[in-house]
N, CA, C and O atoms as a GROMACS GRO file, in nm:
protein
  508
    1UNK      N    1   1.964  21.928   9.387
    1UNK     CA    2   2.057  21.870   9.481
    1UNK      C    3   2.030  21.719   9.485
    1UNK      O    4   1.915  21.675   9.488
    2UNK      N    5   2.134  21.644   9.486
    2UNK     CA    6   2.122  21.497   9.490
    2UNK      C    7   2.077  21.450   9.627
    2UNK      O    8   2.118  21.503   9.730
    3UNK      N    9   1.991  21.349   9.627
    3UNK     CA   10   1.946  21.290   9.753
    3UNK      C   11   2.059  21.211   9.819
    3UNK      O   12   2.068  21.203   9.942
    4UNK      N   13   2.145  21.154   9.737
    4UNK     CA   14   2.262  21.079   9.786
    4UNK      C   15   2.384  21.122   9.708
    4UNK      O   16   2.375  21.154   9.590
    5UNK      N   17   2.496  21.122   9.774
    5UNK     CA   18   2.622  21.159   9.710
    5UNK      C   19   2.727  21.060   9.756
    5UNK      O   20   2.752  21.045   9.876
    6UNK      N   21   2.789  20.992   9.661
    6UNK     CA   22   2.894  20.896   9.696
    6UNK      C   23   3.030  20.954   9.661
    6UNK      O   24   3.048  21.013   9.555
    7UNK      N   25   3.124  20.938   9.749
    7UNK     CA   26   3.261  20.981   9.725
    7UNK      C   27   3.346  20.858   9.697
    7UNK      O   28   3.297  20.745   9.700
    8UNK      N   29   3.472  20.880   9.669
    8UNK     CA   30   3.565  20.769   9.643
    8UNK      C   31   3.571  20.674   9.762
    8UNK      O   32   3.591  20.554   9.745
    9UNK      N   33   3.554  20.727   9.882
    9UNK     CA   34   3.558  20.642  10.003
    9UNK      C   35   3.439  20.548  10.011
    9UNK      O   36   3.448  20.441  10.072
   10UNK      N   37   3.326  20.587   9.950
   10UNK     CA   38   3.204  20.506   9.955
   10UNK      C   39   3.202  20.391   9.854
   10UNK      O   40   3.122  20.298   9.869
   11UNK      N   41   3.287  20.397   9.753
   11UNK     CA   42   3.286  20.303   9.641
   11UNK      C   43   3.146  20.292   9.583
   11UNK      O   44   3.075  20.194   9.605
   12UNK      N   45   3.107  20.394   9.508
   12UNK     CA   46   2.975  20.401   9.450
   12UNK      C   47   2.937  20.284   9.361
   12UNK      O   48   2.819  20.263   9.335
   13UNK      N   49   3.035  20.209   9.314
   13UNK     CA   50   3.003  20.093   9.230
   13UNK      C   51   2.930  19.984   9.308
   13UNK      O   52   2.858  19.903   9.249
   14UNK      N   53   2.949  19.979   9.439
   14UNK     CA   54   2.884  19.874   9.519
   14UNK      C   55   2.765  19.928   9.599
   14UNK      O   56   2.700  19.852   9.671
   15UNK      N   57   2.737  20.058   9.588
   15UNK     CA   58   2.625  20.118   9.658
   15UNK      C   59   2.497  20.104   9.576
   15UNK      O   60   2.504  20.086   9.454
   16UNK      N   61   2.381  20.111   9.640
   16UNK     CA   62   2.255  20.108   9.563
   16UNK      C   63   2.236  20.237   9.484
   16UNK      O   64   2.264  20.346   9.534
   17UNK      N   65   2.188  20.224   9.362
   17UNK     CA   66   2.154  20.340   9.279
   17UNK      C   67   2.004  20.339   9.257
   17UNK      O   68   1.945  20.233   9.234
   18UNK      N   69   1.941  20.455   9.265
   18UNK     CA   70   1.798  20.463   9.237
   18UNK      C   71   1.768  20.596   9.171
   18UNK      O   72   1.840  20.695   9.191
   19UNK      N   73   1.662  20.599   9.091
   19UNK     CA   74   1.623  20.722   9.023
   19UNK      C   75   1.728  20.768   8.925
   19UNK      O   76   1.815  20.692   8.884
   20UNK      N   77   1.718  20.896   8.887
   20UNK     CA   78   1.814  20.955   8.793
   20UNK      C   79   1.948  20.973   8.864
   20UNK      O   80   1.954  21.026   8.974
   21UNK      N   81   2.053  20.929   8.798
   21UNK     CA   82   2.189  20.940   8.855
   21UNK      C   83   2.275  21.030   8.768
   21UNK      O   84   2.264  21.030   8.646
   22UNK      N   85   2.362  21.104   8.833
   22UNK     CA   86   2.466  21.179   8.765
   22UNK      C   87   2.596  21.112   8.801
   22UNK      O   88   2.625  21.089   8.918
   23UNK      N   89   2.674  21.080   8.701
   23UNK     CA   90   2.798  21.005   8.723
   23UNK      C   91   2.916  21.079   8.661
   23UNK      O   92   2.918  21.104   8.541
   24UNK      N   93   3.012  21.113   8.744
   24UNK     CA   94   3.139  21.170   8.696
   24UNK      C   95   3.246  21.069   8.737
   24UNK      O   96   3.313  21.086   8.838
   25UNK      N   97   3.261  20.962   8.656
   25UNK     CA   98   3.350  20.853   8.695
   25UNK      C   99   3.495  20.893   8.695
   25UNK      O  100   3.532  20.994   8.635
   26UNK      N  101   3.578  20.814   8.762
   26UNK     CA  102   3.722  20.840   8.756
   26UNK      C  103   3.768  20.826   8.610
   26UNK      O  104   3.726  20.735   8.540
   27UNK      N  105   3.854  20.915   8.567
   27UNK     CA  106   3.905  20.908   8.431
   27UNK      C  107   4.013  20.801   8.423
   27UNK      O  108   4.088  20.780   8.518
   28UNK      N  109   4.019  20.733   8.311
   28UNK     CA  110   4.119  20.629   8.291
   28UNK      C  111   4.056  20.492   8.277
   28UNK      O  112   3.941  20.482   8.234
   29UNK      N  113   4.128  20.388   8.312
   29UNK     CA  114   4.082  20.252   8.287
   29UNK      C  115   3.957  20.211   8.366
   29UNK      O  116   3.892  20.113   8.331
   30UNK      N  117   3.922  20.284   8.472
   30UNK     CA  118   3.804  20.251   8.551
   30UNK      C  119   3.674  20.306   8.493
   30UNK      O  120   3.565  20.266   8.534
   31UNK      N  121   3.683  20.398   8.397
   31UNK     CA  122   3.564  20.462   8.342
   31UNK      C  123   3.462  20.361   8.292
   31UNK      O  124   3.342  20.376   8.316
   32UNK      N  125   3.508  20.258   8.224
   32UNK     CA  126   3.418  20.158   8.167
   32UNK      C  127   3.331  20.090   8.270
   32UNK      O  128   3.214  20.061   8.243
   33UNK      N  129   3.385  20.063   8.389
   33UNK     CA  130   3.305  19.999   8.495
   33UNK      C  131   3.188  20.087   8.536
   33UNK      O  132   3.078  20.037   8.559
   34UNK      N  133   3.211  20.216   8.545
   34UNK     CA  134   3.107  20.310   8.584
   34UNK      C  135   3.003  20.326   8.474
   34UNK      O  136   2.883  20.331   8.502
   35UNK      N  137   3.048  20.333   8.349
   35UNK     CA  138   2.954  20.343   8.239
   35UNK      C  139   2.870  20.216   8.226
   35UNK      O  140   2.752  20.224   8.194
   36UNK      N  141   2.930  20.102   8.252
   36UNK     CA  142   2.854  19.976   8.250
   36UNK      C  143   2.745  19.978   8.356
   36UNK      O  144   2.632  19.938   8.330
   37UNK      N  145   2.780  20.026   8.473
   37UNK     CA  146   2.682  20.033   8.582
   37UNK      C  147   2.569  20.130   8.548
   37UNK      O  148   2.452  20.100   8.571
   38UNK      N  149   2.604  20.246   8.492
   38UNK     CA  150   2.502  20.343   8.456
   38UNK      C  151   2.415  20.291   8.342
   38UNK      O  152   2.293  20.310   8.344
   39UNK      N  153   2.474  20.227   8.244
   39UNK     CA  154   2.396  20.170   8.134
   39UNK      C  155   2.300  20.064   8.187
   39UNK      O  156   2.185  20.059   8.144
   40UNK      N  157   2.346  19.979   8.277
   40UNK     CA  158   2.259  19.878   8.337
   40UNK      C  159   2.148  19.942   8.420
   40UNK      O  160   2.034  19.896   8.419
   41UNK      N  161   2.181  20.050   8.490
   41UNK     CA  162   2.082  20.122   8.570
   41UNK      C  163   1.977  20.185   8.478
   41UNK      O  164   1.857  20.182   8.507
   42UNK      N  165   2.024  20.241   8.366
   42UNK     CA  166   1.933  20.290   8.263
   42UNK      C  167   1.873  20.427   8.284
   42UNK      O  168   1.784  20.466   8.209
   43UNK      N  169   1.917  20.502   8.384
   43UNK     CA  170   1.859  20.634   8.409
   43UNK      C  171   1.964  20.727   8.464
   43UNK      O  172   1.987  20.733   8.585
   44UNK      N  173   2.030  20.801   8.374
   44UNK     CA  174   2.130  20.895   8.423
   44UNK      C  175   2.208  20.962   8.312
   44UNK      O  176   2.188  20.939   8.193
   45UNK      N  177   2.299  21.048   8.358
   45UNK     CA  178   2.389  21.122   8.270
   45UNK      C  179   2.529  21.110   8.327
   45UNK      O  180   2.550  21.125   8.447
   46UNK      N  181   2.626  21.084   8.238
   46UNK     CA  182   2.766  21.074   8.279
   46UNK      C  183   2.847  21.184   8.212
   46UNK      O  184   2.821  21.220   8.097
   47UNK      N  185   2.945  21.235   8.284
   47UNK     CA  186   3.042  21.329   8.228
   47UNK      C  187   3.172  21.252   8.210
   47UNK      O  188   3.231  21.204   8.307
   48UNK      N  189   3.216  21.239   8.085
   48UNK     CA  190   3.339  21.164   8.057
   48UNK      C  191   3.420  21.236   7.949
   48UNK      O  192   3.370  21.327   7.882
   49UNK      N  193   3.545  21.195   7.934
   49UNK     CA  194   3.625  21.246   7.823
   49UNK      C  195   3.567  21.194   7.693
   49UNK      O  196   3.517  21.082   7.687
   50UNK      N  197   3.573  21.275   7.588
   50UNK     CA  198   3.520  21.238   7.458
   50UNK      C  199   3.625  21.160   7.379
   50UNK      O  200   3.664  21.200   7.269
   51UNK      N  201   3.669  21.053   7.435
   51UNK     CA  202   3.766  20.965   7.368
   51UNK      C  203   3.686  20.854   7.300
   51UNK      O  204   3.677  20.741   7.348
   52UNK      N  205   3.629  20.891   7.187
   52UNK     CA  206   3.528  20.809   7.122
   52UNK      C  207   3.580  20.679   7.062
   52UNK      O  208   3.503  20.594   7.020
   53UNK      N  209   3.711  20.664   7.058
   53UNK     CA  210   3.771  20.543   7.002
   53UNK      C  211   3.798  20.435   7.106
   53UNK      O  212   3.842  20.325   7.072
   54UNK      N  213   3.772  20.466   7.232
   54UNK     CA  214   3.809  20.374   7.339
   54UNK      C  215   3.710  20.259   7.354
   54UNK      O  216   3.597  20.265   7.306
   55UNK      N  217   3.755  20.155   7.421
   55UNK     CA  218   3.671  20.038   7.449
   55UNK      C  219   3.546  20.079   7.527
   55UNK      O  220   3.437  20.028   7.501
   56UNK      N  221   3.562  20.170   7.623
   56UNK     CA  222   3.447  20.213   7.703
   56UNK      C  223   3.338  20.271   7.615
   56UNK      O  224   3.220  20.242   7.636
   57UNK      N  225   3.374  20.352   7.517
   57UNK     CA  226   3.274  20.408   7.426
   57UNK      C  227   3.210  20.298   7.342
   57UNK      O  228   3.088  20.297   7.324
   58UNK      N  229   3.291  20.206   7.290
   58UNK     CA  230   3.236  20.101   7.204
   58UNK      C  231   3.154  19.999   7.281
   58UNK      O  232   3.065  19.936   7.224
   59UNK      N  233   3.181  19.983   7.408
   59UNK     CA  234   3.105  19.887   7.490
   59UNK      C  235   2.981  19.949   7.555
   59UNK      O  236   2.875  19.886   7.562
   60UNK      N  237   2.994  20.073   7.603
   60UNK     CA  238   2.891  20.127   7.692
   60UNK      C  239   2.824  20.256   7.646
   60UNK      O  240   2.724  20.297   7.704
   61UNK      N  241   2.878  20.322   7.544
   61UNK     CA  242   2.816  20.446   7.496
   61UNK      C  243   2.747  20.420   7.362
   61UNK      O  244   2.624  20.428   7.354
   62UNK      N  245   2.823  20.391   7.259
   62UNK     CA  246   2.763  20.377   7.126
   62UNK      C  247   2.645  20.280   7.123
   62UNK      O  248   2.541  20.316   7.066
   63UNK      N  249   2.654  20.160   7.180
   63UNK     CA  250   2.539  20.069   7.169
   63UNK      C  251   2.431  20.086   7.276
   63UNK      O  252   2.321  20.033   7.260
   64UNK      N  253   2.459  20.158   7.385
   64UNK     CA  254   2.366  20.160   7.498
   64UNK      C  255   2.310  20.297   7.534
   64UNK      O  256   2.198  20.306   7.585
   65UNK      N  257   2.383  20.402   7.507
   65UNK     CA  258   2.338  20.537   7.545
   65UNK      C  259   2.230  20.586   7.449
   65UNK      O  260   2.216  20.536   7.338
   66UNK      N  261   2.154  20.684   7.495
   66UNK     CA  262   2.048  20.744   7.414
   66UNK      C  263   2.097  20.866   7.336
   66UNK      O  264   2.053  20.891   7.224
   67UNK      N  265   2.189  20.941   7.397
   67UNK     CA  266   2.237  21.063   7.334
   67UNK      C  267   2.370  21.105   7.395
   67UNK      O  268   2.407  21.062   7.505
   68UNK      N  269   2.440  21.190   7.321
   68UNK     CA  270   2.567  21.247   7.368
   68UNK      C  271   2.566  21.396   7.337
   68UNK      O  272   2.526  21.438   7.229
   69UNK      N  273   2.610  21.475   7.434
   69UNK     CA  274   2.633  21.618   7.412
   69UNK      C  275   2.784  21.640   7.420
   69UNK      O  276   2.843  21.636   7.528
   70UNK      N  277   2.845  21.663   7.303
   70UNK     CA  278   2.988  21.692   7.299
   70UNK      C  279   3.006  21.838   7.337
   70UNK      O  280   2.956  21.926   7.266
   71UNK      N  281   3.074  21.864   7.446
   71UNK     CA  282   3.085  22.000   7.499
   71UNK      C  283   3.182  22.085   7.417
   71UNK      O  284   3.288  22.039   7.376
   72UNK      N  285   3.142  22.209   7.394
   72UNK     CA  286   3.229  22.303   7.322
   72UNK      C  287   3.341  22.345   7.416
   72UNK      O  288   3.317  22.379   7.531
   73UNK      N  289   3.463  22.342   7.366
   73UNK     CA  290   3.578  22.383   7.446
   73UNK      C  291   3.620  22.275   7.544
   73UNK      O  292   3.572  22.162   7.538
   74UNK      N  293   3.710  22.312   7.631
   74UNK     CA  294   3.763  22.219   7.731
   74UNK      C  295   3.720  22.264   7.870
   74UNK      O  296   3.718  22.383   7.901
   75UNK      N  297   3.686  22.166   7.953
   75UNK     CA  298   3.642  22.196   8.089
   75UNK      C  299   3.759  22.239   8.177
   75UNK      O  300   3.871  22.190   8.162
   76UNK      N  301   3.730  22.330   8.267
   76UNK     CA  302   3.824  22.364   8.373
   76UNK      C  303   3.766  22.308   8.502
   76UNK      O  304   3.653  22.341   8.539
   77UNK      N  305   3.841  22.225   8.569
   77UNK     CA  306   3.795  22.168   8.694
   77UNK      C  307   3.838  22.258   8.809
   77UNK      O  308   3.926  22.343   8.794
   78UNK      N  309   3.774  22.239   8.924
   78UNK     CA  310   3.802  22.322   9.041
   78UNK      C  311   3.853  22.235   9.155
   78UNK      O  312   3.818  22.117   9.165
   79UNK      N  313   3.935  22.294   9.240
   79UNK     CA  314   3.986  22.223   9.357
   79UNK      C  315   3.874  22.213   9.461
   79UNK      O  316   3.770  22.278   9.448
   80UNK      N  317   3.895  22.133   9.563
   80UNK     CA  318   3.795  22.121   9.670
   80UNK      C  319   3.776  22.252   9.744
   80UNK      O  320   3.677  22.269   9.815
   81UNK      N  321   3.869  22.344   9.730
   81UNK     CA  322   3.858  22.476   9.793
   81UNK      C  323   3.791  22.577   9.701
   81UNK      O  324   3.784  22.695   9.735
   82UNK      N  325   3.742  22.533   9.585
   82UNK     CA  326   3.669  22.621   9.495
   82UNK      C  327   3.755  22.704   9.402
   82UNK      O  328   3.705  22.797   9.339
   83UNK      N  329   3.882  22.674   9.393
   83UNK     CA  330   3.973  22.748   9.305
   83UNK      C  331   3.987  22.674   9.172
   83UNK      O  332   3.996  22.552   9.171
   84UNK      N  333   3.989  22.748   9.060
   84UNK     CA  334   4.008  22.681   8.932
   84UNK      C  335   4.145  22.616   8.925
   84UNK      O  336   4.244  22.670   8.974
   85UNK      N  337   4.149  22.498   8.863
   85UNK     CA  338   4.277  22.430   8.843
   85UNK      C  339   4.361  22.514   8.747
   85UNK      O  340   4.306  22.588   8.666
   86UNK      N  341   4.493  22.502   8.754
   86UNK     CA  342   4.577  22.586   8.668
   86UNK      C  343   4.566  22.551   8.519
   86UNK      O  344   4.603  22.631   8.434
   87UNK      N  345   4.515  22.433   8.487
   87UNK     CA  346   4.502  22.390   8.348
   87UNK      C  347   4.363  22.333   8.324
   87UNK      O  348   4.294  22.294   8.419
   88UNK      N  349   4.322  22.330   8.199
   88UNK     CA  350   4.193  22.270   8.167
   88UNK      C  351   4.207  22.117   8.164
   88UNK      O  352   4.315  22.064   8.190
   89UNK      N  353   4.098  22.048   8.131
   89UNK     CA  354   4.096  21.902   8.131
   89UNK      C  355   4.191  21.837   8.032
   89UNK      O  356   4.222  21.719   8.046
   90UNK      N  357   4.239  21.912   7.933
   90UNK     CA  358   4.338  21.860   7.840
   90UNK      C  359   4.280  21.789   7.718
   90UNK      O  360   4.348  21.776   7.617
   91UNK      N  361   4.158  21.743   7.727
   91UNK     CA  362   4.091  21.678   7.614
   91UNK      C  363   3.944  21.718   7.615
   91UNK      O  364   3.894  21.768   7.716
   92UNK      N  365   3.874  21.698   7.503
   92UNK     CA  366   3.731  21.730   7.501
   92UNK      C  367   3.652  21.640   7.596
   92UNK      O  368   3.694  21.530   7.629
   93UNK      N  369   3.536  21.690   7.638
   93UNK     CA  370   3.448  21.614   7.727
   93UNK      C  371   3.311  21.599   7.664
   93UNK      O  372   3.275  21.670   7.571
   94UNK      N  373   3.235  21.504   7.717
   94UNK     CA  374   3.099  21.479   7.668
   94UNK      C  375   3.009  21.443   7.785
   94UNK      O  376   3.053  21.384   7.884
   95UNK      N  377   2.883  21.478   7.772
   95UNK     CA  378   2.778  21.431   7.862
   95UNK      C  379   2.703  21.321   7.789
   95UNK      O  380   2.660  21.340   7.675
   96UNK      N  381   2.687  21.206   7.853
   96UNK     CA  382   2.625  21.090   7.791
   96UNK      C  383   2.495  21.059   7.864
   96UNK      O  384   2.495  21.041   7.986
   97UNK      N  385   2.385  21.052   7.790
   97UNK     CA  386   2.253  21.028   7.849
   97UNK      C  387   2.209  20.884   7.826
   97UNK      O  388   2.229  20.827   7.719
   98UNK      N  389   2.150  20.828   7.930
   98UNK     CA  390   2.089  20.696   7.922
   98UNK      C  391   1.940  20.712   7.950
   98UNK      O  392   1.901  20.736   8.064
   99UNK      N  393   1.860  20.700   7.853
   99UNK     CA  394   1.714  20.698   7.840
   99UNK      C  395   1.665  20.828   7.777
   99UNK      O  396   1.736  20.929   7.775
  100UNK      N  397   1.544  20.823   7.727
  100UNK     CA  398   1.487  20.932   7.649
  100UNK      C  399   1.473  21.061   7.731
  100UNK      O  400   1.498  21.170   7.679
  101UNK      N  401   1.432  21.048   7.857
  101UNK     CA  402   1.414  21.166   7.942
  101UNK      C  403   1.546  21.241   7.960
  101UNK      O  404   1.549  21.364   7.952
  102UNK      N  405   1.655  21.168   7.983
  102UNK     CA  406   1.785  21.231   8.001
  102UNK      C  407   1.838  21.288   7.870
  102UNK      O  408   1.910  21.388   7.870
  103UNK      N  409   1.804  21.226   7.758
  103UNK     CA  410   1.838  21.282   7.627
  103UNK      C  411   1.773  21.419   7.611
  103UNK      O  412   1.838  21.514   7.566
  104UNK      N  413   1.647  21.430   7.650
  104UNK     CA  414   1.575  21.558   7.639
  104UNK      C  415   1.639  21.663   7.729
  104UNK      O  416   1.645  21.781   7.693
  105UNK      N  417   1.685  21.622   7.847
  105UNK     CA  418   1.753  21.716   7.937
  105UNK      C  419   1.877  21.773   7.870
  105UNK      O  420   1.900  21.894   7.875
  106UNK      N  421   1.957  21.688   7.808
  106UNK     CA  422   2.077  21.737   7.740
  106UNK      C  423   2.041  21.825   7.621
  106UNK      O  424   2.101  21.931   7.601
  107UNK      N  425   1.942  21.782   7.542
  107UNK     CA  426   1.905  21.857   7.421
  107UNK      C  427   1.858  21.998   7.456
  107UNK      O  428   1.883  22.091   7.379
  108UNK      N  429   1.791  22.015   7.568
  108UNK     CA  430   1.734  22.146   7.604
  108UNK      C  431   1.814  22.218   7.713
  108UNK      O  432   1.766  22.317   7.768
  109UNK      N  433   1.933  22.170   7.742
  109UNK     CA  434   2.011  22.225   7.853
  109UNK      C  435   2.066  22.365   7.827
  109UNK      O  436   2.091  22.440   7.921
  110UNK      N  437   2.085  22.400   7.703
  110UNK     CA  438   2.145  22.529   7.672
  110UNK      C  439   2.297  22.527   7.681
  110UNK      O  440   2.361  22.631   7.664
  111UNK      N  441   2.355  22.412   7.707
  111UNK     CA  442   2.501  22.398   7.715
  111UNK      C  443   2.558  22.399   7.573
  111UNK      O  444   2.509  22.327   7.486
  112UNK      N  445   2.661  22.481   7.551
  112UNK     CA  446   2.722  22.491   7.418
  112UNK      C  447   2.788  22.359   7.380
  112UNK      O  448   2.864  22.300   7.457
  113UNK      N  449   2.758  22.314   7.259
  113UNK     CA  450   2.818  22.191   7.210
  113UNK      C  451   2.739  22.132   7.097
  113UNK      O  452   2.656  22.199   7.036
  114UNK      N  453   2.766  22.006   7.068
  114UNK     CA  454   2.697  21.934   6.962
  114UNK      C  455   2.621  21.818   7.024
  114UNK      O  456   2.681  21.729   7.085
  115UNK      N  457   2.490  21.819   7.008
  115UNK     CA  458   2.403  21.714   7.062
  115UNK      C  459   2.380  21.610   6.953
  115UNK      O  460   2.344  21.644   6.840
  116UNK      N  461   2.402  21.484   6.988
  116UNK     CA  462   2.379  21.374   6.894
  116UNK      C  463   2.283  21.276   6.958
  116UNK      O  464   2.311  21.217   7.062
  117UNK      N  465   2.168  21.259   6.894
  117UNK     CA  466   2.072  21.160   6.940
  117UNK      C  467   2.112  21.026   6.879
  117UNK      O  468   2.105  21.009   6.757
  118UNK      N  469   2.154  20.933   6.962
  118UNK     CA  470   2.205  20.805   6.914
  118UNK      C  471   2.094  20.712   6.867
  118UNK      O  472   2.122  20.610   6.804
  119UNK      N  473   1.970  20.744   6.895
  119UNK     CA  474   1.860  20.657   6.856
  119UNK      C  475   1.790  20.704   6.729
  119UNK      O  476   1.739  20.621   6.654
  120UNK      N  477   1.787  20.837   6.703
  120UNK     CA  478   1.722  20.881   6.580
  120UNK      C  479   1.817  20.948   6.483
  120UNK      O  480   1.776  20.987   6.373
  121UNK      N  481   1.944  20.962   6.521
  121UNK     CA  482   2.045  21.016   6.430
  121UNK      C  483   2.048  21.166   6.418
  121UNK      O  484   2.124  21.219   6.336
  122UNK      N  485   1.969  21.239   6.496
  122UNK     CA  486   1.966  21.385   6.488
  122UNK      C  487   2.094  21.445   6.546
  122UNK      O  488   2.145  21.398   6.648
  123UNK      N  489   2.143  21.549   6.482
  123UNK     CA  490   2.260  21.623   6.530
  123UNK      C  491   2.222  21.770   6.535
  123UNK      O  492   2.181  21.827   6.434
  124UNK      N  493   2.237  21.833   6.652
  124UNK     CA  494   2.208  21.974   6.669
  124UNK      C  495   2.332  22.042   6.725
  124UNK      O  496   2.397  21.988   6.814
  125UNK      N  497   2.367  22.159   6.674
  125UNK     CA  498   2.484  22.235   6.720
  125UNK      C  499   2.432  22.357   6.795
  125UNK      O  500   2.347  22.431   6.745
  126UNK      N  501   2.485  22.377   6.916
  126UNK     CA  502   2.446  22.492   7.001
  126UNK      C  503   2.568  22.575   7.035
  126UNK      O  504   2.678  22.522   7.054
  127UNK      N  505   2.546  22.706   7.043
  127UNK     CA  506   2.652  22.798   7.087
  127UNK      C  507   2.761  22.807   6.989
  127UNK      O  508   2.858  22.880   7.011
   0.00000   0.00000   0.00000
């Protein structure tokens, strides 16, 4: 359980971050701002769309992240009432790790997908 939880009302970009952070940034043009903040913080994991050709990936993932876990299949999100959304996310998703410890968390998570270590070039396929 997180010690702190920021919602859209809190504007997490201007709040203090400490320790390991989990970031599920808003999808779209704002994603890059959140990835920049997480990369600068240097300790966390982000859940983002696997749109690997975007500026956000070229600015904040490829040169700064430690590892990426490309998730198998498409995510289904849930409403605030705990009901599955009628459609999946529509595009592939990825978990992006910043620092070696978070890379190890992704590598050993057991989550189905393809793990890519951006620092040593290792690629592992799970599930």
